[in-house]
Steps between C-alpha positions, in 0.01 A plus 500: 500500500653836404583737786402829333293579193508834320151593375362786300231729633230313309621169635519636854141618465398148389673351807323753722164400353583136574586590861166685536312202355668264746417730789136534390475121486643472852819332383859537618671805342862435610760597236573132447140457384555780248802333343297326219368837382849656501649195331234513228572867432875439494497184285206565269449875514121534506168358383560601137838329494354186657242478220782483243656193663433151369289260702812302591673816624192606695476160670876500563483781755538427869189354665463797736547744212217329315283555809551875450413452132178338614418809709563719196249289307225487760531876561460580130856632451603217271310304234502124555543289187325164457835329441644628829184398689528146359880448514594718795206403727538831694241417772317827446201387703708462816669838447173685431327343800716704738476829310126484418340334806165675456441378143620153599255494791210601272588227247535240777171589670305503174653172387406333826147639474470343154617162629857481365768326704792696643748352254280591202456853635878540523536377141241758391689771690829402335333509159360848571845626605667353191241647264520841673880496473475431126284812464725701733243568768449414862282195584135597493226573245574365154258456212422165343671576169834577667467199728437260214766645271760471775399142579526408134846657481612302808359179352687560174823565693451176690451317170833640376714472814325227703318271254465221755293704745161414356343490843617853569336628184171330587503647850567844354170491310316368805636768735429773246128425505497489880694827521245670273225397745700611808582842351137557405345400832771690688385816322834553324354466149152561358505236225318186614682169452387268224410132552804395301772703325517501123818389329725731300635213291155439348474865400845485343400196293186680387701801386737273307205345320353842419837598351457224240167640380519747204529852636187641337287200593629506859420871531143443377444205730634679806294810429189281480591329832536839666143582399380160624663561839267796551186282500603138555634312800880453521468124455303550176758746368777253586329220303439728201862618512626142491281413200608808298866453591484138386342600168768766447783252562343245264471757223858619554635144477291375207428815297788748530351722229206594728583828676165596652145386559393663175718249312322197645289291265268201539781258409703622797213443741433151358867410545485624859188292567669185371811570710290572808324164473837322503684724748626302803431621848774694677398351835585136535243252623198691368459317171682489166328795330274792582145429604224601260376755753847662512511518121154654491599761761808600303316530171219694666745751645676541165172533309380771739835676451450506124140623530591782740779625275261514205231675708751756628629552142861458608764542230639154579156331489440186287393563144207255533344262749739220586319285759144362494280317746562176311871525582433445869507133609176363638523424869347212690237589758558260788285526809660663805697258717350477848523280806221263585328528836708231670831647384390849599411378848840328539678814385327719759565249778871492409511883494347527846762260638794706368717693748546805275218755545554644152465154343173440686366844419600499132345160424182573696449841335563368149268203553216692668502824298623400153750786493790512259841465661599845374197647675587314819849643535369854433245499782530805725497506879147646496365241254265348759198725553177458695175567320202456730557189711722322246861538396607550140835485324587777255693353206729762341497607138645209306520341159174647366554848654212455747470444873227316692379394842480133604309369806748380761457186708548548878791254501680706236430815701671339800801399289532852360491637855776260606717607206452869578580438866837352401573778252729774626311830541811697396504368143480778241277301268128486432526144371359229721751229410849626579782268603826636638413844374442394139168430325426131469506399134288253308783247511449468875133420436593232245744339744240506777246320283755243379588425862140445602416296186797271567385452860148422378629256238303646209784584262562830324255780583514861382337804666275547197369146541353602835320784322356250252413265787298762685310599185428135415379423854277808495338427166451135591304609807270736316673837532394736222742602225454866592606432860800294390607774259484754782691271735781437250511853362402414144402788275267297279295186544683349203800443729278332760318281248814285484404350834144441383645253248640294788167428673187510287226436758240400240726234349588370846137475612392313187802270521431399860129452427586247232773343715251419778291289266798333336649415840175347619479294182852363549444420869174302460413465131205260561347595833529882508340752265715764332365774727648344817819674614816308586698488820754764404244743365287451815802585714576810294136611513495459879822695526352784295169502694688548826637828363188621320475880470203725443536519123747221421748274671865503613726233348799582719695185599495413868874544548502860374432809709272783387576856612130590451381213722437726800437824315153551656629447854761772445242754383409782739126430444527136610283427807497176703340381824575246774299226326770484229783462752548120441518552123746789535714293738515210253596740219771650721639153582494404133701813409753421775539142377558620144751763608284788365618771737295783350178298502567386858540863613162589349316231698697575815376857476139388449514261799658770716220740398238241603667457838500876556131524406414214739686664787 
């Protein structure tokens, strides 16, 4: 260690700032502790000179000197490079923790409130310090764009200098998403975190593909997409962009003489159609070629593009019509896939036995309300409202740009209350389903349903199948098409008529009427007339008569629950007297035996009211 170091005035001022920072952090300020700062000034010269050194020279400095370099970075006096952060491993998080205790305490408290472990919170803090040092600012508020660009730069540096650290690169992406949530809920940024970060590599590949499209054609297509973005959903614009970009690349590869859309002719479109029918899928395991529905969607988007250009009288519009309705492949019209009553009952029983509250709540809500999974994850904290004596669930604006109210079963109301009770009141989010500070995405819903379906042993089940199941169960039990359309949020009855094809009540009644006579004939062909019903039909008729309603009958299987079973008893106008006490007690015991907590509470309240009236 040198005995004396001669420093310039600027360097002495830098050392004095370091001494003040140590004192403010409550650290030892003995001259020996200041030696790294003096040595840095003597050997390197200053922050600008340090930036001109190679990574090897930067990492070759004394360990204590590099600690002073770390202070320069966390205080915003020196720009940290991704290469130095990867190779040098300067431990900026540990250095910044002593100089910025207030910010560190806010990050730690918010991370703990969101449910992160202490080790994950420290990793998030280290990432924040590294990103802040790259942008030459103190740890604190940083916008999402800077955060993601810095993380991408660090990941690229790791790929160049530490290619074997794949786990480190994966954890970088994970901690970035968590850090976005912590910064938002700590009040340090105003931009809410997204369910999952988008990748920059995908955008780079897209730009490379656009570069292959002829310049004039690409300009026309992108101008059209900008207009579409003003009125269409982002997902629709993305699909249209992919179709137009694919057409542009095909034309550039096969017909190099085509410079713009105005140069396209019918022969070009026919060649594209033939290529599209033979084009292999980019995703493995999904089939050898595109599905007919995917081909139809692409051609529809391209045909609408041509029509709009001609209507707008764009200079680069097609000279004549290029696509016709006959060019679109005819699609099959299969009936919606739904679960039968037994499978649906097993699924709900498996969901209720799961330990995860979100799994139970997601499956129950999807099965009982027929919501789309996208609508489920966008529910707000005030989605449950009370209208009169009943509770309703407000479904947010979704696929068809409409919202609606759905009657809510008491059991679902209790589950929503339990979820809200576990939700932190300090979260800066109006969404109901938030996990570790970030909105729960549809992928979490898919995984929850796969878990329950595997436990129930019913194979692959999708969230939309539960929507089809509810509609099928409703129409099989006599619910009107208008009511089903309102429940599912359909704009027209044409959408709901699909479920009417599943259960035609007239066909079913005539079929069973004939079956009774045929069954009787097969059982006793000589002794019994054709009008005598068989054993099975007699059992079914008795089962139906036990659940006869005022203007029809209920065909619900015995093993299934019905959330309207006790709807009259839960009404505020329901009146009962002591003579019905034995019946109410038996209904209460039946609900307890079946595990129907909501129904049991209703009869407990009625029995308690009778006891109060008697006293």
